[in-house]
Each structure stands twice: as structure tokens, then as C-alpha cells.
C-alpha positions as CSV (number, residue, x, y, z in Angstrom):
1,M,-10.4,-2.0,-4.3
2,K,-9.9,-4.0,-6.8
3,K,-11.2,-7.5,-7.3
4,R,-8.2,-10.1,-6.6
5,F,-8.8,-13.0,-9.3
6,T,-8.9,-16.6,-8.6
7,L,-7.3,-19.2,-11.0
8,N,-9.0,-22.3,-12.0
9,E,-7.1,-25.7,-11.9
10,E,-7.0,-25.8,-16.0
11,Q,-5.9,-21.9,-16.5
12,Q,-3.3,-22.6,-13.7
13,K,-1.8,-25.5,-15.7
14,E,-1.6,-23.2,-19.1
15,L,0.0,-20.7,-17.4
16,R,2.5,-23.0,-15.8
17,Q,3.5,-24.0,-19.8
18,C,4.8,-20.7,-20.2
19,P,8.5,-19.7,-20.4
20,H,7.9,-16.8,-18.6
21,I,6.4,-17.9,-15.5
22,R,8.0,-19.2,-12.4
23,A,5.0,-20.0,-10.3
24,V,1.6,-20.6,-10.1
25,S,-1.0,-20.9,-7.5
26,A,-4.7,-20.4,-7.7
27,R,-4.8,-16.5,-6.5
28,M,-0.4,-16.0,-7.7
29,V,1.5,-15.5,-10.4
30,Q,5.3,-15.4,-9.8
31,Y,6.9,-14.1,-13.8
32,T,10.7,-15.0,-14.3
33,A,13.5,-11.9,-14.1
34,D,13.9,-11.6,-17.5
35,F,10.5,-11.1,-18.1
36,K,10.3,-8.6,-16.1
37,R,13.3,-6.5,-17.3
38,H,11.8,-7.6,-21.3
39,T,8.9,-5.9,-20.5
40,L,10.2,-2.9,-19.4
41,V,12.6,-2.7,-22.8
42,E,9.1,-2.9,-24.6
43,R,7.2,-0.9,-22.8
44,G,10.2,1.8,-23.5
45,K,9.8,0.9,-27.2
46,G,6.3,2.2,-26.8
47,I,4.7,-1.5,-27.1
48,P,1.1,-1.4,-25.2
49,P,1.2,-3.9,-22.0
50,R,-1.0,-6.1,-22.8
51,I,0.5,-6.6,-26.4
52,I,3.6,-7.5,-24.5
53,F,1.8,-10.2,-21.7
54,K,-0.2,-11.3,-25.5
55,Q,3.1,-11.6,-27.8
56,A,5.1,-13.9,-24.7
57,G,1.9,-16.0,-24.7
58,I,0.4,-15.3,-21.8
59,P,-3.4,-15.7,-21.4
60,C,-5.1,-12.3,-19.9
61,Y,-7.3,-14.0,-17.3
62,F,-7.0,-10.8,-15.4
63,N,-8.8,-7.5,-15.1
64,P,-7.8,-5.1,-18.3
65,D,-5.3,-3.3,-16.1
66,Y,-3.6,-6.6,-15.1
67,A,-0.8,-6.1,-17.2
68,A,0.0,-2.6,-17.2
69,D,0.0,-2.6,-13.1
70,R,2.6,-5.6,-13.1
71,I,4.6,-3.8,-15.2
72,N,4.1,-0.1,-12.9
73,D,4.7,-2.1,-9.9
74,W,8.8,-3.3,-12.1
75,R,8.8,-0.1,-13.5
76,R,8.9,1.2,-9.7
77,I,11.4,-1.2,-8.4
78,A,13.7,-1.0,-11.7
79,E,14.0,2.4,-10.8
80,K,14.6,2.5,-7.9
81,Y,16.3,-0.6,-6.6
82,G,18.0,-1.5,-10.4
83,A,17.0,-4.0,-12.6
84,E,19.4,-6.2,-11.0
85,H,16.8,-6.2,-8.3
86,F,14.6,-9.1,-9.7
87,D,17.3,-12.0,-9.5
88,N,17.0,-11.8,-5.7
89,D,13.9,-14.3,-4.8
90,T,12.4,-12.2,-1.6
91,R,9.2,-14.5,-1.4
92,G,8.9,-16.7,2.1
93,Q,11.7,-14.6,3.4
94,V,11.6,-11.8,5.3
95,G,9.4,-9.5,3.3
96,T,10.3,-7.7,0.1
97,T,9.0,-4.2,1.8
98,T,11.1,-5.2,4.8
99,L,14.1,-5.7,2.7
100,L,13.7,-2.7,0.1
101,R,12.9,-0.5,3.7
102,H,16.0,-1.6,4.6
103,M,18.6,-0.8,1.5
104,D,16.9,2.5,1.5
105,E,18.1,3.1,5.6
106,K,21.6,1.6,4.6
107,R,21.3,4.0,1.6
108,A,20.4,6.8,3.8
109,Y,22.7,6.2,6.3
110,A,26.0,6.4,4.3
111,S,25.2,9.8,3.2
112,M,24.4,11.3,6.4
113,S,26.9,13.4,7.7
114,D,28.8,12.2,11.3
115,A,26.4,14.6,13.3
116,E,23.2,13.5,11.4
117,K,24.3,9.4,12.0
118,I,24.4,10.9,16.1
119,T,21.3,12.1,15.9
120,Y,19.5,9.3,13.6
121,L,21.0,6.6,16.4
122,E,20.5,8.4,19.6
123,A,16.4,9.1,18.0
124,R,16.1,5.2,17.3
125,T,17.8,4.2,20.7
126,E,15.0,6.4,22.0
127,A,12.2,4.8,20.2
128,L,13.7,1.1,21.0
129,E,14.2,1.5,24.9
130,H,10.0,3.0,24.4
131,I,9.0,0.0,22.9
132,A,11.2,-2.3,25.8
133,R,9.6,0.2,28.3
134,R,5.9,-0.1,26.8
135,F,6.0,-3.8,26.7
136,G,8.0,-4.8,29.7
137,L,10.9,-6.4,28.1
138,P,14.2,-6.5,29.8
139,P,16.9,-4.1,29.6
140,S,19.4,-4.2,27.1
141,I,22.7,-4.2,27.6
142,H,23.0,-1.0,25.1
143,K,21.0,0.8,27.5
144,A,22.8,0.1,30.5
145,H,25.7,1.5,28.2
146,S,23.8,4.4,27.0
147,S,22.5,5.6,30.3
148,R,26.0,5.2,31.8
149,R,27.2,7.6,29.2
150,R,24.5,10.1,29.7
151,K,25.3,10.6,33.5
152,K,28.9,12.1,32.8
């Protein structure tokens, strides 16, 4: 398990001076969308991650693999959702992973055949009904509607 970094006030102040950094706290550094895209282009040219960060004027207070780890994270996100995803500010909202999972689900649903959509929706409804029964939640309108359909 990697040890988390903690930035002191002086380090935070220095990082805040960098134009490629949006926000800094003791345990978090947020980079601008333009910088993320720039690093992916530079990395594609074969420039090592630490050199990219150094050329951008970002001091390395972190572990030796920090720059490479960040660029790999950004590369995976760009490959899966496109580089324009970096423009979405999702901190403090529904979690990024939740948003990304929802986007995956929408794409998968759009590519399903009608029969697959029906099977998927029935399974999802059963799972939600099970959760409702398990936690003693009141029955939904959909449950009443779907139980009428099954009797036919």
C-alpha cells in the first residue's frame, strides 16, 4: 500500500503559484484539464512523466512514481471517456466513479437489442424489489404495476 503524502503550508503555497494546478490542500492536488491533456500529448512523444512535471514547474514533493501514476490515471480516463471528460468538474458532486459507471451503463444499454433490454430491465427490477423487501421499504408504484403484468 502506498503511503499518502501530506503537504505542509509552504509546499501548498508553492504549488498554488503554478498555473497548471487548480486547487491544493494538505492531501490533494487538482490539476487543470489543459495540463492533463498536455501531459498525455507529451507522454505520447516519449517524454518521461517526471520530466513533464518538472518542465511544467511542478515541484515533486511526492513519491517517485507519483507523476507516472497520475498520467496513467489520466490516460485510462481519456481512452475510456475521451479527453473532453477532463472538463467535467465532478468533485463534491456525485462521485466520479458513479458518473463514469452511469455513462458506461448508458452506452451498454444503447447497444443492446430489444430482448436484451427487456432482460436487463427485468433483472434490475427484481434486484430493486429484493432490496425493498430486505430493508422493509414501502412498495413502489412500479412494483404494483409489474405484479399486475405478471398475473396475465
